C-alpha positions, 0 to 999 in steps of 0.5 A, a space after each residue: 823832100 825837105 831840101 826841095 821844100 826849103 829850096 822852093 821857100 827859101 832860095 837864099 838859104 845857106 848851111 855851113 858846117 862849123 864843127 863836129 865830134 863823135 863818141 861811140 855811135 853818137 855824132 854831134 854836128 854844129 852848124 850855121 845857117 843864113 837866109 836873106 829876107 828883103 835886104 836883110 840877112 839873118 844868121 842863126 846857129 844850132 847843133 844836131 845830135 845824131 845816133 847812128 846804127 848800122 851806118 844809118 841815122 836812127 835818131 836826130 835831135 836838132 837844137 837851134 834858137 828860132 827867135 831870129 826867124 820869128 822876129 822877122 814876122 809879126 805873126 807866129 812862126 809855123 813849122 815848115 812841115 807838119 808831122 802827123 799826130 
């Protein structure tokens, strides 16, 4: 669902693996994304920390600086998917 939403709203979005490591059941993935906005391309980096249990992701925490995305807009940047309270 998230991939379909991203593709529909950001068809030029790219994601590149920069590096990764693990210890025990904790996996850390460093990545870089970019997207075109008019004639500008913005790039930003982040890292995901995943806890894997029985081969499945049990928890994920995403660390990323969203300032580059917010600076392209005059209004406040809203989350792509609103989670229930």
